[in-house]
C-alpha positions in Angstrom: 31.9 -30.1 -4.1 28.7 -32.1 -4.7 25.9 -30.5 -6.6 22.2 -31.7 -6.5 20.4 -30.2 -9.4 16.7 -29.5 -9.5 15.2 -31.9 -12.1 11.8 -33.3 -13.0 12.5 -36.6 -11.3 12.4 -34.8 -8.0 9.1 -33.1 -8.7 5.7 -34.4 -7.5 2.5 -32.5 -8.5 -0.9 -33.3 -7.1 -3.8 -30.9 -7.1 -2.7 -27.8 -5.2 0.7 -29.3 -4.2 4.0 -29.1 -6.1 6.8 -30.8 -4.1 10.5 -31.2 -4.9 12.1 -33.6 -2.5 15.8 -33.6 -1.8 17.5 -36.5 0.1 20.9 -35.3 1.0 22.3 -38.8 1.5 24.4 -40.7 4.0 27.1 -38.1 4.2 24.6 -35.8 5.9 22.7 -38.6 7.5 20.8 -36.7 10.3 19.3 -34.5 7.5 16.7 -36.9 6.3 14.9 -34.8 3.7 14.4 -31.3 2.4 11.1 -30.5 0.6 10.7 -27.4 -1.5 6.9 -26.9 -1.9 4.6 -24.6 -3.7 1.2 -24.8 -2.0 -1.7 -23.1 -3.8 -4.6 -21.4 -2.1 -6.8 -23.8 0.0 -4.1 -26.6 0.0 -4.3 -28.7 3.1 -1.9 -31.3 4.6 -4.2 -33.4 6.8 -3.7 -34.1 10.5 -1.0 -36.7 11.0 1.3 -37.9 13.7 5.0 -37.1 13.8 7.4 -38.9 16.1 11.2 -38.8 16.7 11.9 -36.1 14.2 12.8 -32.4 14.1 10.6 -30.6 11.5 11.8 -27.2 10.4 9.3 -25.1 8.4 10.4 -22.0 6.5 8.4 -19.8 4.2 9.9 -17.3 1.8 6.7 -16.2 0.2 3.0 -16.3 1.2 1.5 -17.7 4.4 0.5 -21.0 6.0 -1.5 -22.0 9.0 -0.2 -24.7 11.4 -2.9 -26.3 13.7 -2.2 -29.0 16.3 -4.5 -31.6 17.7 -5.5 -29.3 20.5 -6.8 -26.8 18.1 -4.0 -24.3 18.6 -3.3 -22.3 15.4 0.0 -20.7 14.5 0.2 -18.6 11.3 3.6 -18.9 9.5 5.2 -16.5 7.0 8.5 -15.2 5.9 8.6 -13.4 9.3 7.7 -16.5 11.4 9.8 -19.7 11.3 8.7 -22.9 13.0 10.6 -25.9 14.5 8.6 -28.9 15.8 10.5 -31.3 18.1 8.2 -34.2 17.7 9.7 -36.4 20.5 7.3 -39.1 21.7 4.6 -37.8 19.3 2.6 -34.8 18.1 -0.2 -34.4 15.7 -0.8 -31.4 13.5 -2.1 -30.3 10.1 -1.1 -27.4 7.8 -3.2 -25.4 5.4 -3.0 -22.4 3.0 -6.2 -20.3 3.6 -5.0 -16.9 2.5 -2.1 -16.7 0.0 -0.2 -19.2 -2.1 2.9 -20.3 -0.2 6.5 -21.2 -1.1 7.8 -23.4 1.7 10.9 -25.3 2.7 10.3 -28.1 5.1 13.2 -30.2 6.4 13.2 -33.3 8.6 16.2 -33.9 10.9 16.7 -37.1 12.9 17.2 -36.2 16.6 20.3 -37.4 18.5 18.1 -39.5 20.9 14.6 -40.8 20.5 11.7 -39.8 22.7 11.3 -36.7 24.9 8.4 -34.3 25.2 7.0 -32.8 22.1 7.7 -29.1 21.6 6.7 -26.5 19.1 8.9 -23.4 18.7 8.4 -20.2 16.7 10.9 -17.5 15.8 9.3 -14.2 14.9 11.4 -11.7 12.9 9.8 -8.3 12.0 12.3 -7.7 9.2 12.3 -11.3 7.8 15.5 -12.5 6.1 18.4 -10.1 6.3 20.6 -9.2 3.3 24.2 -10.3 2.7 24.8 -12.1 6.0 23.9 -15.4 7.5 21.4 -15.4 10.4 21.4 -18.4 12.8 17.9 -19.8 13.1 18.4 -23.1 14.9 21.1 -25.0 16.7 21.7 -27.5 19.5 20.8 -26.7 23.1 24.3 -25.5 24.0 24.3 -22.9 21.2 22.8 -19.4 21.2 20.4 -20.2 18.4 16.8 -19.0 18.9 15.3 -22.4 17.9 16.6 -25.5 19.7 17.4 -28.6 17.7 17.9 -32.0 19.5 20.8 -32.7 17.2 24.3 -31.4 16.6 23.1 -29.3 13.7 22.6 -25.7 12.7 20.3 -23.9 10.3 21.0 -20.4 8.8 19.3 -18.2 6.2 20.5 -15.3 4.0 19.4 -13.0 1.2 22.4 -12.7 -1.0 22.1 -9.7 -3.3 23.5 -9.5 -6.8 27.2 -8.9 -6.9 27.6 -9.5 -3.2 29.6 -12.4 -1.5 29.1 -14.6 1.5 31.5 -16.9 3.3 30.3 -20.5 3.5 29.4 -21.3 7.1 31.9 -23.8 8.7 32.2 -25.5 12.0 34.7 -28.3 13.0 33.3 -31.7 12.1 30.1 -30.4 10.5 29.2 -30.6 6.8 27.4 -27.7 5.0 24.4 -28.3 2.8 23.2 -25.1 1.0 19.8 -24.8 -0.8 18.9 -22.1 -3.2 15.2 -21.2 -2.6 15.2 -18.6 -5.4 17.6 -16.5 -7.4 21.0 -17.5 -8.8 24.4 -17.9 -7.1 27.9 -19.0 -8.1 29.9 -21.4 -5.9 33.4 -22.0 -7.3 32.9 -22.6 -11.0 29.3 -23.8 -10.6 26.1 -21.8 -11.2 23.2 -22.7 -9.0 19.6 -21.7 -9.4 16.2 -22.3 -7.8 15.9 -25.7 -6.3 19.6 -26.6 -6.6 21.7 -27.6 -3.6 25.4 -28.0 -2.8 27.4 -29.9 -0.2 31.0 -31.0 0.4 32.2 -27.4 0.4 35.4 -27.7 2.5 37.5 -26.2 -0.2 35.0 -23.5 -1.1 35.1 -20.3 0.9 32.7 -17.8 -0.9 29.4 -17.7 -2.6 28.6 -14.9 -5.0 25.2 -13.6 -5.9 24.5 -13.5 -9.7 20.8 -12.6 -9.1 19.2 -11.8 -5.7 19.0 -15.2 -3.9 17.4 -16.6 -0.8 19.5 -19.3 0.7 19.2 -21.9 3.5 22.3 -23.5 5.0 22.3 -26.6 7.1 25.4 -27.6 9.1 25.2 -31.2 10.1 27.4 -33.7 11.9 27.1 -37.1 10.1 26.2 -40.1 12.2 29.4 -41.8 11.1 31.4 -39.0 12.6 29.6 -39.0 15.9 
């Protein structure tokens, strides 16, 4: 098991932005980066172009506004998850006009460059469900509600104190689990807010020590393609 601990060296603070960037590394090569962000009221990420990347945006607290170059606005919250397939190119900006937001934003490299840009939104009236993984995104051939242009899957869960979850596993794919808030135990390791774990082949269960919101990526490394 490989543990990536939250530490000050990962933290970037500038005005209304606090960003903790994780780079999962070569073993999970399509998963380029995972940013855990606190965006204060009136924070704004300016309009910029994205190309040949899958951008997954997940809020577990507060709200955020996504606006593309055509002026189309999409509010995001714990009940609305977004995936942008940037393809040949798309421009957008993000802002926090109403409430401070806690955000995970991950960048995944697509299996092939190019293609038409597409923005997908998953609406969930109940938000994250307790004590079970919910499949949020997956490749085209999967039943996932959000379509990734890569052999990868994304899940979320709210693990309550004293409850257990099995680690998601699929042949040839590696799990990368991020703790957004709360405390969990994996094997003999205790993980808290901002920590992440991978290389979990010999680990079967996660236990909640304190109610925890989790994201799990399952990724096929380029080297195994």
